[in-house]
N, C-alpha and C positions, 0 to 999 in steps of 0.2 A: 459777553456770552459765556455761560457756564461751560467748562470743559467736560466732555463725556468721560465718565469713569467706566472703563471696560475691563472686565475680568475674564481671562481665558484659562483653558485647560486642555490636556490631551486625553483625560480619563473620563469614563462615563459617570462615575460616583453612583450609578444606579445599576446594580449587578444582580444577577440571578444565581441559582445554586445554593450550595450549603450555607446555612447561616452562621457566618463567622463575625467575631467582633470587628474586623477591619471593614466589612460590608456594612455593618449597622453603624459604625463610627462615620464612615464616609458619606453615607445616606443622610445621617442626622446633620452633619457639617453643611452639606449642600442645601438642605431644607431650611436650616437656619439662616444660612447666608443670604438666600434669596429673600426669606421673610423680612430680613434686617434692612432690605433696600439700600445697601451700602453701595451698590453699583447700578449703572443705567442699563448695561447690557452684559449678558453672560454668553461667551463664545465657547461652544464645545467642538473640538476638532477630533472626530472619531474615525475609526478604521473603515467602517462600511455602513451600508444602509441599515442593516439589522441592528447595529449598536445605536444608531441615531434613532431609530423607530422605539427601541427599548427605553432609552433615556426620555424621549418625548412622552411616551405613554406613562412612564413612571412619574414624571413631573406633573403631568396632567392629573394623575391620580392624587397626588399631594395637593393639588389646587394652588400651586404657586406660579402657573404659567402667566397669570394676569398681573402679577406684581412686578415684572420687569420684562425686558425684551430678551428672549432666550433664542440664540441662533445655533443651528447645527450644521457644521461643515465636515467635509471630508479632509483627512490630514494632508492629501496631496495639494489641497488649497492654501495650505499654511504659508508657503513664501509670499504668495500674493497678499494675503491679509497682513502679514508682518510689515510688508512694505507700506501699505495703505492705511493702517490702523494704528492709532496711538494706545497702547494697552498700559493699563495701570500696573498690572501684574499678571503673571501666569502662576497658577497653583496646581500642583500634581498631587494625586491621592496617594502616592508611594515614591519614596526617595531612590528607588532602585532602578526602575526601567527607563525612564526617558530624560532626566535632567541634563545630561551632557549633550545629547543629540539636539534638544530644544535649545540650549544655549548657543550651539554652533549655528543653527538657523537663525536665532535672534541676531547673533553678531554679524551675520552676513546680510541679513535682509532688513532688520528694523532701523528705524531712523533714530530710536532712542533704546538705550540698554535698560529695559524695564526689569524689575525684580522677578526672579524665578525661585518660588519656594515649593518644597516637597516634604512630605510627612513620613516619619517612621511608623512602621508597624512591626511585624516580625522581622528580626535582623539575623536570624541565625542559619539561613539557609547557607550551605557551603559556597555556592556560586556568588553570593553576594559580595564577597571581597573583590572578585573579579569586576563585577559591575560597577561597584564604588570606585575602583581604580580609573574608570573612564573619566570620573569628575575631577582628577588631578591632571589639569592641562592649563595651557595658557588662556583658553577661551572662558574659563570660569572667573566671574568678577565678584567684587565685594558685595554686589547686589544679589547675589545667589545664596540661598540659605536652606539648610535642612533643618526642619522643625521636628524636634524629638518630643514625643508625648510625656516623657518622664526624665528625671534626672539620671537614672540608670541607664536609659536608652542613649542619652547624650555622651555618656562615658563610652559606651560601645561604639558609637559612631567615630569618636576621637581615637579609639584603639584600632579600629578598621583602617582609618587613613594612615595611622602611624605604621602599621604593618605593611600597607601598600607602598608607602614612601620607602620604607627599608628595602622593599623588593626593587624599587626604582634605582636605589643607590644615589639618589639626588640629594643636594643640600635641602635643608628644611623648607626654604623658601623658593626653591627652583620653580616648583608649579603651584598655581593657586588651587585652593580648595574651598568649597562653600563654608560659610560660617554655620554655626550650629546654635539654635536657640530652643528653649524649652517652652512649649504651649501645650496644656493637657488636651485630651479628648473631652467632650462634654455630653451633656444628657439633657433631655427635655424635662425640666423639673415641674412643668405644668402637667405632664403626662404621668410621671412616676410621682405619685403623691402618697403620703401614708393612708392606709386603708381605714375606712370608718368602721365602726362596730359591726353593722350589718354585712358590709362587704367582706369583713374578715370571717365572720361566721359562715357565710355562703361559700367562701373560698375553702375553708376547712371541711365543710360539709361535702364539697365536691370530691374530696380525697378520703372521706370517712375518717376524719381526724376528730378526736374527742376535744372537749372544752379545755381540759387540763392537760392534754399532751403538749409536750415541747417538741416543736417542728424545727428541725435544722435542715436548712436547704443549702444544697450545693448546685451551682449553675455553671455550665461551661461545657467545653468539648469533653466527652466521656471517654477519655483514652489516656493511658499513661505515657503515650508517645508525643502527644501534642500539646498538653497543658498541665495536667497534675496526675499525680499517682494518688488514688484514694486509699490504698492500703494502710498508710499510717493513720488515717482517720479512724479506720476500723479498729486499729490497734489501741487508739486513744480511747475509743468507746469501751473496749474491753476493760481498760483501767478504770473508766468512769464507773461501769457496773460493779467492778471490784470494791469501789468506795461506797457501795450502798445505794446507788441511784437505781430505781426499779427500771427493768428493762421495757416493761409495758408502758412506761411513761414517755418514751422517746420515740420519735419518727423521723427517719432520715429520708428525705426527698432528694433524688439525684436527677437533675434535668439537664438536657443540652443536646448537642448534635452527637449522633451515633453513627459510625460507619456500618454499612450494612453487613460487611464480612466480619466485623469484630465481635467476639463473644465476651469482651470484658464485662459488660453490663450484667450478664448471666453469672459470671464468676463473682462479681462483687455481692450480688443478691444472695448467692449461696454462702459466701463467707459471712455475711451479715446474719443469716439464719443460724449458722454455727454458733455465734456468740450471743444469740437471742435478740439481736438488732432488727426491728421492722423497717425494711428498705422499700421504697417504691422508686422505680426508674421510669421517668417520663421522657421518652426519646423525642428529640426535635421538636419541642413545642413552638407554636407561633407566638406572636407578641401578646395576644390576649391570654393565652395560657400562661405565659411567663409572668405577667402582672398578676394573675390569679395566684400563682404559686408565691410570689412575693408578699402578696396581701395575706396569706395564710401563714406565713412563716413567723417564727419567733427570733431565730439566729440565722445569720448568713455566714457560710464557710467557704473559703477559697484558698487552697494550699498549692498555688502555683510552685512548681519546681523545675520547669522547663524553659530553656532560653527562648523558646518560641513566643512565650508571653512577654510583652513589653510594658504594658499599661495595666489593664484590669477594668474594663468597661462595666462588667457586671457589678463590681464594687460600688461604682457610681450609682447604678440603677437601685441596688439594694439600699445604700445610704439615702438616696433621695425618697425612698419609701419608708424611712425611719427605721431601719433594722440595724442592730448592732452587728459588726463584722468581725470575724475571727479569720485572720489571713496570715499567710506566711510572710516573714520579713524578707521580701524578694522583689527584685526589679522595681517596677513602678508602683507596687503596692504600698511601699512606704511613703509615697507622695500623697497618697489618698488617705489612708488610715493614720489618725493620730493615736498612737498607743496610750491605752487608759483613758482616752477621751471619747473617741468615735468608735472604738473597738480595741481589739487586742491583737498585737503582731507576735507571731511565733518564731523564735530564732531558727535559722537555717545554717546549715554547714555546707560549703562548697568544695569542689575538688578541681584544682588546676593542673593536675598531672594527667592530662587527656591526650597524650601524644598518639596512642594507638587509634583513638577516635579521629584525630586531626588527620591521620594518614588514610583511614579507610572511608571517611566521610564522603570524598568524591567518587568513591566506587561502589557505593551502596545507596539504597533509597533514603529519602528524607526520613521515613518512618523509622528505620533502623537506628541511624545515628542520633536522632532525637530521643529515641527510647534509651540508648546508652548514656546520653548526657543527662537525661532526667534522673536515671538511677544514681548518678554521681552527685545528687543533691539530696541532703538529708533534712527533713523537717523534724524539729524535736517533739518526739512523741509524748514525753512526760510533760512538757510545757503546754502541748496542745491538750492533753487531758486535764490539766489544771484550768486552762482557760475555759474549757467546756463546762467543768464543774462550777466555776465561778458564776457564769451566765446562767446555767441551768437552775441554780439555787437562788438567783437574785433577780426577781422580776423588775424591781425598781432600777436596778443597774441596767437591765436591758432596755428599759423605757428611757433612761437618762442618756445612755450612749446612743440610742437610736435617734433622739431628738438632736443630740450634737452632730450626728452624721448627717442629718437632713439640713442643719444649719450650715455646715461646712460645704456640702454639695452645693447648696443654693448660692452661697457667697463666692465659691471659687470655681465651680464646674458647670454651672448652667451655661447653655450656648451662648447667651448674650454676653456673659463675661468672657467666655473663650474668644468670641468673635471681636471684642474690644481689643484683645491682645493681638490678634491678627491684623486688624486695621492699624494699630500702632506700628507693628513690624513692617508692613508694606510701606507705610509713610516713612519709616526710619531708614529703610534700605534705599529709598530714593535719594537720601541725603548722602550716601556713601560715595566717595569720589571714585571715579572710574578713569582709565586711561582712554583718552579720546582716540589714540592710535591703536584701537581695539583689535584684537585678533580677528581677522575675517576669513582666515583659511578654514577648510573643512577639518573636522576632527581627524587626528592622526591615526586612529584605530577604526575609522570608517573605511569599508571596502572601496577602493578607487577602481570601480569596475572597468572603466575605459583603459586604464593603464595595465591593470592585472591581467585582462583578457585581450590585450591589443594583438596578440599573435594569432588569434582564432581565425580571422578573416583573411581573404586574399590580399585586400588592400584596405586602405582606410580613406573616408572622406575628409578631404582637406580644403582650406579656404579657397585655393585657385581652381578647383574643379568647376567645369562649366556644365550648366544644367539647362534643360529645355523641357517644354511640355510634350507629352506623347498625344497620339490620336485620342486615347481615352481620356486623357487629362483635359484636352481641348473640348471634347464632348461634355465632360463634367462642368467645365467652366461656362459652356454655353447652355446648361441645364438640359442637356440631351441624354445624359446618363447619370448614374449615381454610384457612389462608393459606399463601402461598409466599414464601420468602426466598431471596436469592441467596448463592452462596458469596463470602465476604468480608465478610459482614454478621454472622456468627454471634456475634461478640464483643460487638456493639452492640445487636443485635435478638435477644433470647432470649424463649423461651416465657414465662418468668416476668415480664419486663419488659412483654411485650405484654398478658399477663393483667392486670397492675397498671394500665396505662394504660386498658384497658377497664372496669376496676372503677371507676377514678376517673371515667370518663365515663358512668356509669349514668344521670346526670342532668347538666344543663348545668354545666359548671365552666370557669373561665377557665384559661389556660395558666399564669398566676401560681399559681393554686391548686394546680394539679397539681405544679408544682415545688416549692412549699412542702410539700406532703405527702410527696414524695420526701425532701426534707431532713429532715423530722420523723421519717420512718421510717429515717433514716440509710442510705438506700440508696446504693450505690456508683455514683451516677450524677451527672456534672457538669451544669452548666446547659446547656452545648453539646451534651452527649449527650442531655439531656432534650428540647431542641428538635429534634434529629435524630430521636429516637423518635417524637415527635408528628408531625413531618412525614411520616415513613415511614407512620404509621397513617393519616394524611389521604390519602397518595397511594394506599394499598391499599383505601381506602373502609371502613376499619374504624371511623373517626369522621368527623365533619363539622364544619364551622366555621360557628358561628351568629353571626358577628361583627355582622351588621346587625340581629339580633334581641335581642342581649343589651345591656341598658342600659349606656351609657357606652362602648360599643365602636364606634370610628369605622368607617364603611363606606369601600368603595373610592373613592367620589366625594370624601369628606372627606380621604382620604390623598393623592389625586392630583387636586387641584381643577381641573387643566387638561384633564381627560378629560371 
């Protein structure tokens, strides 16, 4: 009988809100993964009902629900499913939030140490080094892997772990860390295809662009603090016009997410007017508008200078539509653009003397320190002007580079190619040897609530405490009365469990006795769960504690002799 291949995650992959590259990439990955039919089932462990409803609706809208079994569970059900289900892997949409905590649960409850993979997106938030520190512990196994979308991103991950190890002051191999592999983001090459002549004409007419105009398109977050500063591009156009290119022949289209309170778009438009550059800003375009803009463009420009950018999904979309790209030689861009073949890379100059930013970043907003960091990266304006001149003057070169860009994207970045790499990675991680005496303790930086807050109450429930039902509990057992539970407890407090606790407490019984009976009956209840169930029943006055009446049970005065 064929073994079921089951894929799990803690992330929705379907998100609302501002259209960021991370959200587009995550959604594209999930859609392509389900279409590939690589797994029999997909399990989503989500935080609440609203998240489950949003993911369910999103996947139904993408028409993938009939291609595989999709299951939606609450995260509190995770321990049970880890015990009962053989997972092929868990994949997380971000390498920051959950990997260490998921590994701790896997190690404690799962019968097999399945691979846990997680993906890099932005890596520059100041809190990330603290979050990544959690993954340096005994519970990380050789089957745990951070997937970097770019070569530069992989180097950043390695630098983060090196700094975290230096903080710990431990030998290099004292604590395990996830391995790191490079798998790029992908694009649907059947959706982003070079525009036909009629589509191109209509796209240009929509924005009142003439047949002979050269349309330069910039697409991305329109803000100098989060992706790129556009002022160097305006300076480069100033140089281009000084070389004799007619100002009337160039149209600069700037499209992307715009913060409502940000006036940067207006400033750019005014500056462009001062040098005779016609600029149109298209704020927050939807997918249809984005494809229309790409269809009508001649040159795609992206000058990332901010460490928030890790890969460059828009470069894939532009290349897939057959556009030549002018891009900064920065981060993951150099993995996408082959200089002089699919586009032109513009040299950048960086600054490693960022001590004051390092010190202030934890104390200010993400906006401010990313603005400072971005201003410490310089894109070569003279080289940018030369690149623009070269492509503006040579239509044949634009066509040649655009075709080469399309070929490269199809061969390397189509979602099918990307998923092949993921499939090989998950299979390879299964072959990695792991210590059978695996670490089964909880994560050392997880809050041990019982221990930390143990002094808050008068006394503590102990195994030798004697318990028996109350009049209310007896009435509930005989279905003469009912109790109330809150939303969020339904997985831990079920009618069957409550009835069994009351059955056990028909006559005085120790907590230890109740737990032993549960074990003998092979009930799916851990000791921690059993304690919670008993405490809940005490709280609801279904049972009472006879600690001082039951022989051998210490009273409060014995437990706290200073009272």
